[in-house]
VEXDREN-2710 file (C-alpha; in Angstrom, 1 decimal):
% VEXDREN-2710
k/r/px/py/pz
1/MET/-1.6/-8.0/-33.7
2/MET/-3.3/-10.9/-35.4
3/ASP/-1.8/-12.3/-38.6
4/TYR/-3.9/-13.9/-41.3
5/ARG/-2.8/-16.7/-43.7
6/LYS/-4.1/-18.5/-46.7
7/LEU/-5.7/-21.9/-46.0
8/GLY/-3.9/-24.2/-48.5
9/ARG/-4.7/-23.2/-52.0
10/THR/-8.2/-21.9/-51.2
11/ASP/-9.5/-18.4/-51.2
12/LEU/-10.0/-18.5/-47.4
13/THR/-7.8/-16.5/-45.1
14/VAL/-7.6/-17.8/-41.5
15/SER/-6.3/-16.2/-38.4
16/ALA/-2.9/-17.4/-37.2
17/ILE/-4.6/-18.4/-34.0
18/CYS/-7.5/-20.9/-34.1
19/MET/-9.9/-21.2/-31.2
20/GLY/-9.9/-24.8/-30.0
21/THR/-13.1/-25.9/-28.3
22/MET/-12.7/-29.4/-27.1
23/THR/-13.2/-28.5/-23.4
24/PHE/-16.7/-27.2/-24.1
25/GLY/-19.3/-29.5/-22.7
26/GLN/-17.2/-31.1/-20.0
27/GLN/-14.6/-28.8/-18.5
28/ASN/-16.5/-25.7/-19.6
29/THR/-20.2/-24.9/-19.6
30/GLU/-22.1/-23.5/-22.5
31/ALA/-22.0/-20.0/-21.1
32/GLU/-18.2/-20.3/-20.6
33/GLY/-17.7/-21.6/-24.1
34/HIS/-19.7/-18.6/-25.5
35/GLU/-17.5/-16.2/-23.4
36/GLN/-14.3/-17.7/-24.7
37/LEU/-15.5/-17.6/-28.3
38/ASP/-16.6/-14.0/-27.9
39/TYR/-13.2/-12.9/-26.5
40/ALA/-11.3/-14.8/-29.2
41/PHE/-13.2/-13.2/-32.0
42/GLU/-12.8/-9.8/-30.4
43/GLN/-8.9/-10.5/-30.6
44/GLY/-9.2/-11.0/-34.4
45/VAL/-9.8/-14.8/-34.5
46/ASN/-12.0/-15.9/-37.4
47/PHE/-11.3/-19.6/-37.2
48/LEU/-12.5/-22.2/-34.8
49/ASP/-12.0/-25.9/-34.5
50/THR/-14.3/-28.7/-33.2
51/ALA/-15.2/-32.4/-33.9
52/GLU/-17.9/-34.9/-33.6
53/LEU/-15.8/-36.7/-31.0
54/TYR/-15.7/-33.7/-28.5
55/SER/-15.7/-32.9/-25.7
56/ILE/-12.5/-34.5/-24.3
57/PRO/-12.1/-37.0/-22.8
58/PRO/-14.3/-39.0/-25.1
59/ARG/-17.5/-40.3/-23.4
60/ALA/-20.9/-41.4/-24.7
61/GLU/-22.6/-38.9/-22.5
62/THR/-20.8/-35.8/-23.8
63/GLN/-20.1/-36.9/-27.5
64/GLY/-21.2/-34.0/-29.8
65/SER/-21.6/-31.6/-26.9
66/THR/-18.9/-29.3/-28.2
67/GLU/-20.5/-28.9/-31.6
68/ARG/-23.8/-28.2/-29.9
69/ILE/-22.3/-25.4/-27.9
70/VAL/-20.5/-23.9/-30.9
71/GLY/-23.8/-24.2/-32.8
72/SER/-25.8/-22.3/-30.2
73/TRP/-23.0/-19.6/-30.3
74/LEU/-23.2/-19.3/-34.0
75/ALA/-27.0/-19.1/-33.8
76/GLN/-26.9/-16.3/-31.3
77/ARG/-24.0/-14.4/-32.8
78/GLY/-25.0/-14.5/-36.4
79/GLY/-22.7/-13.6/-39.2
80/ARG/-22.0/-17.2/-40.1
81/ASP/-20.1/-16.2/-43.2
82/LYS/-17.6/-14.3/-41.1
83/VAL/-16.6/-17.5/-39.1
84/ILE/-14.5/-20.3/-40.6
85/VAL/-15.7/-23.5/-38.9
86/ALA/-13.6/-26.6/-38.9
87/SER/-14.9/-30.0/-37.7
88/LYS/-13.8/-33.6/-38.0
89/VAL/-15.2/-37.1/-38.5
90/VAL/-13.8/-39.8/-36.3
91/GLY/-11.4/-42.3/-37.8
92/ARG/-11.5/-46.0/-37.2
93/THR/-12.7/-46.6/-33.7
94/LYS/-14.6/-49.3/-31.7
95/ALA/-16.1/-46.7/-29.4
96/GLU/-19.7/-47.8/-29.5
97/TRP/-21.4/-44.4/-29.2
98/HIS/-20.4/-42.8/-32.5
99/ARG/-22.6/-44.9/-34.8
100/PRO/-26.1/-46.5/-34.7
101/GLY/-26.3/-49.9/-33.0
102/GLY/-22.7/-49.6/-31.7
103/ALA/-21.2/-50.2/-35.2
104/GLU/-17.5/-49.6/-35.6
105/ALA/-16.9/-46.2/-37.1
106/ARG/-14.8/-46.2/-40.3
107/LEU/-13.8/-43.7/-43.0
108/ASP/-16.1/-45.1/-45.7
109/ARG/-19.0/-43.4/-47.5
110/ALA/-21.8/-44.5/-45.2
111/ASN/-20.0/-43.4/-42.0
112/ILE/-18.8/-40.1/-43.4
113/ARG/-22.3/-39.2/-44.6
114/TYR/-23.8/-40.2/-41.2
115/ALA/-21.2/-38.1/-39.4
116/ILE/-21.6/-35.0/-41.6
117/GLU/-25.4/-34.9/-41.1
118/GLY/-24.9/-35.1/-37.3
119/SER/-22.3/-32.4/-37.3
120/LEU/-24.4/-30.0/-39.4
121/LYS/-27.4/-30.5/-37.2
122/ARG/-25.5/-29.8/-34.0
123/LEU/-23.6/-26.9/-35.5
124/ARG/-26.9/-25.4/-36.8
125/THR/-25.3/-24.7/-40.2
126/ASP/-25.8/-25.8/-43.8
127/TYR/-22.0/-26.2/-44.4
128/ILE/-18.7/-26.7/-42.7
129/ASP/-15.8/-24.7/-44.1
130/LEU/-13.1/-27.3/-43.3
131/TYR/-14.0/-31.0/-42.7
132/GLN/-11.1/-33.1/-41.4
133/LEU/-10.5/-36.8/-40.9
134/HIS/-9.7/-37.0/-37.2
135/TRP/-7.2/-39.8/-37.7
136/PRO/-6.5/-42.4/-40.5
137/ASP/-8.7/-45.5/-41.0
138/ARG/-5.6/-47.7/-41.4
139/LYS/-3.8/-48.9/-38.3
140/ILE/-0.9/-46.7/-37.4
141/GLY/0.5/-45.2/-34.2
142/THR/-1.4/-42.1/-33.2
143/PHE/-1.7/-39.7/-30.2
144/GLY/1.8/-40.5/-29.0
145/ASP/1.2/-44.2/-28.3
146/ASP/3.8/-46.9/-28.7
147/GLY/3.0/-47.2/-32.4
148/THR/5.0/-44.1/-33.1
149/VAL/7.9/-46.5/-33.4
150/TYR/6.5/-47.8/-36.7
151/SER/8.0/-50.9/-38.1
152/ASP/5.6/-53.5/-39.5
153/LEU/2.7/-53.0/-41.9
154/PRO/-0.5/-54.7/-40.6
155/SER/-1.3/-57.9/-42.5
156/PRO/-3.7/-58.0/-43.9
157/ASP/-4.3/-54.3/-44.3
158/ASP/-8.0/-53.9/-44.0
159/GLY/-8.1/-50.1/-43.9
160/VAL/-10.7/-48.3/-46.1
161/PRO/-8.8/-47.3/-49.2
162/ILE/-7.8/-43.6/-49.3
163/GLU/-9.4/-43.3/-52.7
164/GLU/-12.8/-44.4/-51.3
165/THR/-12.6/-41.9/-48.5
166/LEU/-11.5/-39.1/-50.8
167/ALA/-14.4/-39.8/-53.2
168/ALA/-16.9/-39.7/-50.3
169/LEU/-15.5/-36.3/-49.3
170/GLY/-15.8/-35.1/-52.9
171/GLU/-19.5/-35.8/-52.9
172/LEU/-19.9/-33.6/-49.8
173/VAL/-18.1/-30.8/-51.5
174/THR/-20.2/-31.2/-54.7
175/GLU/-23.3/-31.0/-52.6
176/GLY/-22.2/-27.8/-50.8
177/LYS/-22.1/-29.4/-47.3
178/VAL/-18.3/-29.0/-47.1
179/ARG/-16.2/-26.3/-48.6
180/HIS/-12.7/-27.8/-48.1
181/VAL/-11.2/-31.0/-46.6
182/GLY/-8.2/-31.6/-44.3
183/LEU/-6.4/-34.4/-42.5
184/SER/-5.4/-34.9/-38.9
185/ASN/-2.9/-37.2/-37.1
186/GLU/-1.6/-38.1/-40.5
187/THR/1.8/-39.3/-41.8
188/ALA/3.8/-38.0/-44.8
189/TRP/2.8/-41.1/-46.7
190/GLY/-0.9/-40.5/-46.0
191/VAL/-0.7/-36.8/-47.1
192/SER/1.0/-37.8/-50.3
193/ARG/-1.7/-40.4/-51.1
194/TYR/-4.5/-37.8/-50.6
195/VAL/-2.7/-35.2/-52.7
196/SER/-2.0/-37.7/-55.5
197/GLY/-5.6/-38.9/-55.4
198/ALA/-6.8/-35.4/-55.9
199/GLU/-4.4/-34.9/-58.8
200/ARG/-5.9/-38.0/-60.4
201/GLY/-9.3/-36.5/-60.2
202/ILE/-10.7/-38.8/-57.4
203/GLY/-11.8/-36.0/-55.0
204/PRO/-10.9/-32.6/-53.5
205/ARG/-7.4/-31.5/-52.7
206/VAL/-6.6/-31.5/-48.9
207/VAL/-5.7/-28.0/-47.7
208/SER/-4.5/-28.7/-44.1
209/ILE/-3.2/-31.2/-41.7
210/GLN/-3.9/-31.0/-38.0
211/ASN/-1.1/-32.7/-36.0
212/ALA/0.4/-32.2/-32.6
213/TYR/3.4/-29.8/-32.6
214/SER/5.2/-28.1/-29.7
215/LEU/8.6/-27.4/-28.2
216/ILE/8.7/-30.9/-26.9
217/ASN/7.2/-32.6/-30.0
218/ARG/8.7/-31.3/-33.3
219/THR/8.4/-34.6/-35.2
220/PHE/6.3/-32.8/-37.8
221/GLU/9.5/-31.3/-39.1
222/ILE/10.7/-34.8/-40.1
223/GLY/9.1/-35.1/-43.6
224/LEU/5.8/-33.5/-43.0
225/ALA/7.1/-29.8/-42.8
226/GLU/8.4/-30.1/-46.4
227/MET/5.2/-31.6/-47.5
228/ALA/3.2/-28.7/-45.9
229/GLN/5.3/-26.1/-47.6
230/ARG/5.7/-27.6/-51.0
231/GLU/2.1/-28.9/-51.3
232/ASP/0.4/-26.0/-49.5
233/VAL/-1.0/-28.4/-46.9
234/GLY/-0.4/-26.2/-43.9
235/LEU/-0.2/-27.4/-40.3
236/LEU/-3.0/-26.6/-37.9
237/ALA/-0.9/-27.3/-34.8
238/TYR/-2.7/-28.8/-31.8
239/SER/-1.4/-29.2/-28.3
240/PRO/1.1/-26.3/-28.6
241/LEU/1.4/-26.3/-24.9
242/ALA/1.7/-30.1/-24.7
243/GLN/-1.7/-30.4/-22.8
244/GLY/-0.6/-27.8/-20.3
245/PHE/2.8/-29.5/-19.5
246/LEU/4.7/-26.6/-21.1
247/THR/3.2/-24.1/-18.6
248/GLY/5.3/-25.9/-16.0
249/LYS/2.2/-26.6/-13.8
250/TYR/2.8/-30.4/-13.8
251/GLN/6.5/-30.3/-13.0
252/ARG/7.8/-32.6/-10.3
253/GLY/4.5/-34.5/-10.4
254/ALA/2.3/-31.6/-9.4
255/ARG/-1.4/-32.0/-10.0
256/PRO/-3.1/-28.7/-9.6
257/PRO/-6.9/-28.7/-9.0
258/GLY/-8.8/-28.4/-12.3
259/GLY/-5.9/-29.3/-14.5
260/ARG/-6.9/-31.8/-17.3
261/THR/-4.3/-34.3/-16.3
262/THR/-5.4/-34.0/-12.6
263/LEU/-9.0/-34.5/-13.6
264/PHE/-8.7/-37.2/-16.2
265/ASP/-5.2/-38.8/-16.0
266/ARG/-4.7/-38.3/-19.7
267/GLY/-1.2/-36.9/-19.7
268/GLN/0.8/-40.0/-20.5
269/ARG/1.9/-38.7/-23.9
270/TYR/3.8/-36.0/-22.0
271/GLN/5.1/-38.2/-19.1
272/LYS/8.1/-39.6/-20.8
273/VAL/11.9/-39.6/-20.4
274/ASN/13.5/-36.1/-20.6
275/VAL/10.2/-34.3/-20.8
276/GLU/10.6/-32.7/-17.4
277/GLU/14.3/-31.8/-18.1
278/ALA/13.3/-30.2/-21.5
279/ILE/10.5/-28.2/-19.9
280/ASP/12.9/-27.0/-17.2
281/ALA/15.3/-25.8/-19.8
282/TYR/12.6/-24.0/-21.8
283/MET/11.3/-22.4/-18.5
284/ALA/14.8/-21.2/-17.7
285/LEU/15.2/-19.7/-21.2
286/ALA/11.8/-17.9/-20.8
287/VAL/13.0/-16.4/-17.5
288/GLU/16.2/-15.1/-19.2
289/LEU/14.1/-13.5/-21.9
290/GLY/11.8/-11.9/-19.4
291/LEU/8.8/-14.0/-20.5
292/ASP/6.7/-16.8/-19.1
293/VAL/7.1/-20.1/-20.8
294/THR/3.6/-20.2/-22.0
295/ARG/4.1/-17.1/-24.2
296/LEU/7.4/-18.5/-25.5
297/ALA/6.0/-21.8/-26.4
298/LEU/3.0/-20.5/-28.2
299/ALA/4.9/-17.8/-30.0
300/PHE/7.4/-20.5/-31.3
301/VAL/4.6/-22.5/-32.8
302/THR/2.6/-19.6/-34.3
303/GLN/5.7/-18.2/-36.1
304/ARG/6.9/-21.5/-37.7
305/PRO/6.9/-21.1/-41.5
306/PHE/4.8/-24.3/-42.2
307/VAL/2.1/-23.4/-39.6
308/THR/-1.1/-22.1/-41.0
309/SER/-2.8/-21.6/-37.6
310/ASN/-2.0/-22.5/-34.0
311/ILE/-4.9/-24.1/-32.2
312/ILE/-5.1/-22.8/-28.6
313/GLY/-7.5/-23.8/-25.9
314/ALA/-8.2/-22.9/-22.3
315/THR/-10.5/-23.7/-19.4
316/THR/-10.4/-20.2/-17.8
317/MET/-10.5/-16.7/-19.2
318/GLU/-7.3/-16.0/-17.4
319/GLN/-5.5/-18.8/-19.4
320/LEU/-7.1/-17.6/-22.6
321/ARG/-5.9/-14.0/-22.2
322/ALA/-2.3/-15.3/-21.4
323/ASP/-2.5/-17.4/-24.6
324/PHE/-3.3/-14.3/-26.7
325/ALA/-0.5/-12.4/-25.0
326/SER/1.9/-14.7/-27.0
327/LEU/1.1/-12.6/-30.1
328/GLU/3.3/-9.8/-28.7
329/VAL/6.4/-12.1/-28.6
330/VAL/8.7/-12.1/-31.6
331/ILE/10.9/-15.2/-32.0
332/THR/14.2/-13.6/-33.3
333/PRO/16.8/-15.7/-35.0
334/GLU/18.9/-15.5/-31.7
335/ILE/15.9/-16.8/-29.7
336/LEU/15.4/-19.6/-32.2
337/GLU/19.0/-20.6/-31.9
338/ARG/18.6/-20.9/-28.1
339/ILE/15.4/-22.9/-28.6
340/ASN/17.2/-25.3/-31.0
341/ALA/20.0/-25.8/-28.7
342/ILE/17.6/-27.2/-26.1
343/HIS/15.8/-29.1/-28.8
344/PHE/19.0/-30.8/-29.9
345/ARG/19.8/-31.7/-26.2
346/TYR/16.3/-33.2/-25.6
347/CYS/15.1/-34.1/-29.1
348/ASN/11.4/-34.7/-29.2
349/PRO/10.9/-36.3/-25.8
350/ALA/7.1/-36.3/-26.2
351/PRO/6.2/-37.4/-29.7
END
């Protein structure tokens, strides 16, 4: 049965499962995307997540395609007020297709305003319920790159000031184009700066943070989990199956046809020391419990106390149905103890 949770300190209640859509427009056609969304909402989902960047992997030819597919579904389905739509503005990037003339995208007022207008047009809506910063403007390690071992501040730090970004978001809220704002791929320091900025009256209070979180990447628990619970900036967990690695389908170097890592060779975040050993251990535990590892991995994330919603995604209806079956699994204290024992043995092998 679907659970529903408050989104930060807002009056919105979102489903514990959020429908991720980043495959729409590349791995999935428009018709397949609509079928997935229909099924998810039949299961009680009221929350979906997209971004101006999508589909994935990022390409000029497909940028914005996911929002267009979501927009056509919203137009056909109706009942916009029953759907909580989240999207994102890209952070600092030199990808030349996001802004006119190949300009570098930044999180300043001009870029944010350009991005929101494009997203609203593609989504065929007058407002976005949750508008997120896809990643920080300042230079930090993101997406599991080597920068996760953070040591030196960039000098000079030429990032757009957080206060400027927050003020720009505030204008969108005042104008009714955005209801609430959130962060993504952010650090505890970044969250604290956005929260303190809102407390000083600079802009709206952030209500969520979308970061990677899974059995093999629990780094969110170091600092950010406390922030999420004490400040009501709940986690929207992405990659709960570690880009499919936690299904076991890529073990021993396997590359099944149609898999994202097979198609795009983008799994490096999950090809690190001890990842395979950790997945073997979780797969063995799942077998002992009479489960498949997919259901175990998803149930673990959904039931964490600092998680507002678990963002799932699939390329086939079979995968999507298996994902929703995780709602039937209860992570008891005894199961959590077994999970933690594996975690302590192979601590965060894929941050």
